[in-house]
N, C-alpha and C positions, 0 to 999 in steps of 0.2 A: 731137497727144495729147490725150483728152479732160481738162474740168476735171472740179472736183468738183460742180458745178452740174448739167452735164450729165450725167455718169453717175448722178448720184442721179436726174435725171429719168426716165433711161432704164429705171432700177431701179422706180420709182414706177409706170412705163407697163408694163412686164412682168408685174410684181406683177397691178397690175387686172386685166390680160388674163388673170390665172391660168397665165400662163407659167412656170410656177416653175421647170419644169426649165433654161429658158434662162438665168434668174436665176443658177441656181447655175454653168452655162458663166462666165457673163460674171464671177463671181467666181474663178472659177478660170484664167482668161486671165493669161499670166504679164505681158501689156503693161499690165493693170489693176490689179499689185498695187501699186504706186508708191502712186496715190491710195487705193487702198482702205486700208493700210496707217497712212496718213494722216490718216484720217478714219472710222475704226472706230466712235467712238462717234454721229457725224450717219447713218452707212449701218444701225448695229443701232436708232436712235430712225426710220428711213425706215422699214424693213423690218416693225416691229413696228406702228406706226403706220399704216400703208397696210392690213398685215394687219386690224388691228382697226375701225378707223372702217367698210372699207369691207366688212366681214363674208364676208372671202374663205375661212375654213377650215370647209369643209362637211364634212370625211369625213375618216377616219383615216389614209388615204394622204395628204390634204393636212397632216396634220399633220407625218407622215414626213419628206415633201420640204421642208416650209419649219424643221424642226427640224435639216435639215442645212445649209440656208441659215444660220441663225443659228449652227450649231457653226463655220462657214467662216468666220465674220465673229468670234466669241470667241476661237479661235484667232490669231485675228493682233494683238487688242490684250491690254492690260497689264490685270490682274484689278481693280484699281480702278475703273478706266474704264468696263471692260464690266459690272461689277455695277452701277455708280451707273446707267448707261444701259437695262439690263433693271429694274431696280427702277422706273426712272420709267415703263415701261410696266405694270410689273405692280400699280400702284397700283388698278387695276380693270381685272379679266377681264369682256371682253365674253360668251364662252362658257366650256365646259368643255374645249373642243379647246383654244383660246388658254390655258386655265391650263395644259394639259397639255405643249401646247408646250414652255413656257419652263422647265419641269424640268429637263431634262436640259443646256441653257446654263447654268441656273445652277448645276446641281450640278458641272459642269465648268470653271464661273469658282471657285468655292468649293475645289474642289480644288487650284488654283494656289496658296493660301496657308493650308497646313496650321498656321503657326506663330501665325497672328495672325486667326483666323479667327471667334474667338466671338461679336464685336460683330456682325459680317457674317452669321454664321449666324442668329443672333437675329433681326434685321433681316428677314431672306429668311421664315424660318420664320413670324414673325408676320405679314407677308403672303399667304403662301399658305394660312394659317390665317383669316385674315378672307376669304378665298373659299370657304372650306369650311365656315364658319359660316353662308353662306347656301344651302348645301345645302338643297332641301327636304325635308321628313318625308313618309312616305307615309299617305294617306289615311283619315280612321278609316270604317273600314266594320264596327266589329263583329265579327270574323272569329275563329274560335275553333278550335282543334284543327288538324286538316289542312287546313282552310281558309286557314291562314294561310302556307301555302305559295305562294298566289297572290299575295302581295306580291311575290315576285320579279319579276314583270311589271311592277308598278306603275313606272311614269316615274322617280318619285322615288328607287327602289332600284338602278333600273338606272344613272341620273346616279350617286346617290351610290358604287357599284361601281366605276364607270368611273374617277371622279374618285382614290377613294382607293387603287385597284389601283395607279396610275401615281405618286400620291403616296408610297405604300409603298415603290415603286422607288427614288423618290429620296432617302426619309430614311434608308432601310437602308442606304445605304451609309456616310453619317457616323455609324452605330450601330455597324455592325462595324469601322470605322476604332478605335473607342475600346472596343471591347467584350473582356471577360475573354480570350477566346481568343486576339484578336491581341495585345494585354498580355502575354500569357504567352511570347508568342514575341521581345518586343523586350526589348534588354539595357536600352538607354538611352533615356528617354522623360520629358517635362516632367508630372508627377503632377497639378500644379494645373490646367494646361490641359485634362488628359484629363479630371478630376472637372469641371471647369467645362462643358464639353461636352456630358459625359453629364446635366449636370442640365439644360440647354439642354434635348435631346432627350427627357429623361424628362416635361419639363412639358407641350412640345407634344404629345407622343402621349397623353398622359392627357388633355388638353382633348379630344381627339376621344370620349372615353367617357360624354361629356356631348353633345355635339353633333357627330358624327349618331348614334352608336353609340345612345345611349341610347333613340332615336324610333323603333330599328327590332326586327323579332324575330331575335333570340338564342336561343332555347332549343330546346334537342333533346328530343322529348317522348320517344321510346324509340331505342333502336338501330337499329330497321326503318325509319324515319322519315329522308328524307336530309335532311342539314343546309341551311339559307339559305343562298344565296350571300353575304349578309352576314354570316352568323354564321363561314364559314370565312374570309372578311377579319379580321373582328374577332382569329380565333384567330392568325393571322399579325401583327397588330399585338402582340399578347400577347407573343408570341415574339421579336419584335422588342424588345420590353421587357427581356426576361428576359435577352438579351446583357449589358445594360448595368446590371441590378437582382438580384443575386441572392436578395434576401428581396424577396416584394413586399409585404409590410407596412411597410417603409420608405417604399414611395410617399407612404402616407399623411402622412409628416409633410409633405408640401407642402398639406394641409388645415390642418391646427394652424397651420402657418405664415403663411397666405394670409387665414385666417377673419376674420382681423381687421381687417384693411387691404382686404378684398375689399369691403364696404360703399362704403369710400372711393375707391376705384380701380377703371378700366378699364381696366389694364393689360393686356394681351394675356396675360403671363407669367401670371396668376391663374389658377389651376385651381379650374373652377366645383364646389361640393360636390356637385352631382348627376354629376359624373364620379366622383368614392370612390364613390358608392352604387352607381352601374353597375358598378364596378370590383368591391366587396361581392357583389355578384351574381353576376359572373362566376366569384368565387373558391367562394363556398360553394353556391352553385343549380347552376351551368355544371360546376363544378371544371374551370374551363381551364388554372387555372395549378398545379393538384396537384404537377405535375413541378417543380416549382422552389421549393415554400414551406417553411418547417418550421410544425409545428403544436405549439406550446407555451404557447398560453393556452386557460384552461379554456372550456366551453360557453356556463356564465353570463355571464362577462367578454364574450365575442365578443359575445353577445345586447345587451349593456348599450351598450356600445360604436357598436354598428351599430343602434340605435333610432333617432339621430336621421337615421339615411339612409333607413330602414324609413319613416320619417313623411314626409321629403319626397319620398319617391317616391308618397308617398299623394295628397301635395297638388296633384300633375299632374293634369289631366282626360285625358292621351292614354290610353286604354287599355292599349297594349302596356307603358307605363311604370310603369301600375298594376299588371300583371301582375308585373313585375320586383320592387314592392315587395312583393306578397301571398308570393311563393314565396321569396322573401329572409327573410320574417316568420315562413312556417311551417317551411322548413330548419332556421333557428336554433334556433326552438322546438322542433323533433323531437328535437333534440340534447340538450335539459334533462329534468331529473327532475323529477318530481311535487312540488311544495312548495319547488323550488329558489328562489323567488323570494319575498324575504320583504316582510313589510307596510311597513318603511322604505323600500322601493324604490317600491312600489306608487304610493305619495301622492306621488311626485315630478313634476314638468312632464312629462316626456316618457311616462312610464308611464301617467299619466292620460289625456293627450292620443292615443296609441297605440290601446286598444281603440275610444274613441270615434271614430276615423276608419275603424277595421272595421267597425263597426256603419253609420258612413253608406254605406259601400261596400255591405254588405250590403243595405240600404234602399234605394239610388237606381242603383248600376251598371246600365247596360243590359246587361252581358254575364251569362249565366246562370251562368258557371262561376266567372268572380268573386264574384258573391253569394253560391254556395255554399262557397266557399274563403275568403270573408271570415268566415263564419260560424263553420266549422270552424276556421280561426285562431284567433277568439277563444275558443271554447272550451278549444281547447288551451292560449291564453296563459293562461285564469284557472284551468287544470287544475294549471300550474306553479305560483302563488303559495300562499303559507301560508293557512290559515284564517281570519284576519284580511283577510290580502290580498282572499280571495275574497269575505266579505261587504262589504269596503268597495268593489269592483267592481260586485256586483250591486246595491248601493243606489244607486252612482253613475249606473248604467242608467236605475234605476227614477226617479227623480228628474230626471234630465236628457234623457232621450228621451221624446218625446212620440208614439211610434209604438207600437201595439198588439202588433207582433210583436215587437220588442225587449223590450218588457214579458213579452209570454209565455215567453219566450227564457230571461230571469233568474228569473221566478218558478219556473217547473221546475227550473233550477238548484239555487234554495233547498231546493224538495222534495226533490232527489237528496241534497244535502250535508245536510240534516234528517236524513233517513233513515240515510244512514252515521255521522251521530252518537248516534243512538237504538241503532241496531245495536252502535255499538262501546262503549255506556256512557257515551258522552260529555254527561252532562248539564249539564256548564257551559262548553260549549265556545260558538264564536261565534255558533251557529246555534240557541241556546237561548236561555230567560230572556229579558231584558230585549230583546235583540235581534230575537227570534223576536217578542216583542209588538208590537216598534213598528213591524215589517216588516208583520206582519197587519196592522195599523192602516192601512196605507197601501195595500194589495192589496184589502183586501175593504170598499172604499168606491167608488161612484160619484159622481165630483166634480159632476155636472150631473145627477143625480139621475135621475127619470124622465125627462127629454131627454136623458141620453145616447144618443149613436149605438150601437145594440148591434152593428151592422154594421162599422163603420170600429174598434170597438173589442174584435171577435170574438175576436181569439185569444188576448187578455190575459184577458178575461171565462171563456173556456172553460176556460183554464189555471188561473185562479183558483180555478174551481169543482172542477176536478181538484184541487186542492190543498187544497181544505177536505173534501173527499170523503175524502181519504188521511189527513187530520189525523182525521177523527171515527172511520175504521174504526180508526187506532193506539190512539186514544185507549182503545178499548175493552179494549187489551192492555194498556197501561200507564194505569192510569184519571189521567187529566189532568196526566199529565208534560209536554203540550204548553201546559198553560193555555188549551186551547181554549173548555172550557165556560164559563170565567170571562168568553170574550170573546165569546160567543154572543149576547146582548141587543144588543149594539153594532152587531155581523155583519150580524143580522137588518134592526135600523132601518136601517144606513147602504148596505147591500149587497143582502141577499135579497130583501126588500121592495119596493123601487123597482125592481129588476131583474125582479120579477114584474110590476108593473104596467107597467114599459117594454115587456116583450113582447107584453103584451096590446095595449097601442096602437100598435107597431109591426106587430103581426100584421094588426091591425084596417085600418092603412093600405095595406098592400102588399096586400090581399085584396081592397079598395075598388079600387086601380089596376087590379088585374088583371080585376076585372069591368069596368070602363070599356074595357078592352083588348078583351075578349070582345064586348061589346055593340058596340062601334063594326066590329069585325072582321064581326059578323053583318049590318050593313048595308050590304053590299055592299064588302066589301073595304077602306073607308077604312081610310086611314091614321092613327095616331094619334100627336099630338105629345107625345111623351115625352122626357124627361130624367132624368138618374141625378147624383146628388152623391157625390164621390170627393174624403175630404178637405176637406170644406166648397168646391169648385169644382165648378161646374157643368157635366155634359157633355151637351150638347143635342142634338135630333136623331138619339136612340137609333133603330135599325129597329124597327119593331112586334116581327117575329119574337125578335130579342134582348133588346129590352125583357122579353117575357115569360121568355126564359131566366135574366135579372137576377133578375127577381123570385120567381121558382120556387126558384133559388138562395137569395134573402135569406128565402124564408119555411122553406127546409130548415134554415138555419143559425138561425134562431131554435127551430126544432124541438130542434136539437142542446143548444141552451144550456136549453131548458125541462126537457128530459129530465133533463141533469145537474141542473137546479135541483130536480127533485122528488126524486132521488136522495139529495142533500143535506139536503133536508127531513124526508125518510125517513128517514135517519140519526140525525138530531138529536131 
């Protein structure tokens, strides 16, 4: 009769040779039953350790046959010793195959102890979740629209699909066990145990909505575009949640409950706030949970409570995360009526941070659609504020952003709102009187005088000149209602006169550079050492032909500014 040591060596030898079928045959032989039953713990450790350290599982077929080997051993041991043996190996998964190999044996073992399972289930889910949190995220390729379908072949997406598909089959078993449907068919059950298991499952499923789901493409552009594989998988996890949660909003209790201890604790049960941000995106943008959630909250309240999630999404550098934040903000704002947001909200921290982050995205995002959406969302947001809030936001941008495009945007907004005031006879409104005078004092000034870089500030300058043109034309209809005539001497001194001198200097400079280029070109096509300044950063070695195009565009911009300046003088 074989001893334990001899049998263990034989198992290890056959496993190392990848003779998995012969290992399974050896375990099934009646003459080996006594020695196996007496040493289940050791043999489970031998099988798991050999498979992992020698990296023997290479295909899905390997997973299936090795799973049968472990299940044979699991059936022979007590649940307590088997769970400990499996979890000793599960402390570190070498590959995704190894992870998926242990799911079925762990599930079968946990099913043996339905009455005293909660601590064991929590232990197992925590260990499995630790591996899921190591899943890679897709490479940032600045994909837009239909291009994002290419992510389905990204190795990170393929790995995530494989792991989460297998994990769903594992966790859904325990969800179904305590689901509303199952409980409705039972007469006697321990309510405390049921509620405890539901809470454990809810938390660990929610954690997945932070990593990995947050960093994947979950958007469906339209009904004609096929859903991404990861989106379909995400919907399946939502359905899994719906079996044990009748109201999706109840899940947000874990955010408020954990937020205070989250900074102090690394507990795997703590659900990251980003998970709830992603859940909000799925609820309001993707409408994934519409079949099992009530709509009892007004739209302004929903925007207010979700604003912290939007800001959190904006803080991440990942383009797919930014996308979720932008769409969540757009969707919630579109539900509001104009003037819905009062000034006393606008001056709060999150309401002040939100438009700033939006414009930062509009300025610096490498994705064109993100930039356009950020601008549109900012315009939508300001339209939902009352008049005082709009005035406050415009001044916030004007004083805090040193960006010509952002300044030009809010200057044009002020002109629009001023026109609304005048058309509606609101002569004592927030965009009139003292407020208008203060605003014009900031807008019609070149802080660096004739040394101002006119090209870098062209958006703000052109918008300011158009604003001045509007005021002068409007002033003819309602004499000095905007007080512009009283301000003209100061505007000429601080804005118009230095602008005229600056145009002359800039034009002379660029014409001289162009002459130098043409002269060098005539001498046998020799290249000219060209450099261009963008936001005070020097871009050297600009190709000669590109340099000529840049100079031509610069001169054209100066011509536009000068024509507007001439029109303003003419109106004055």
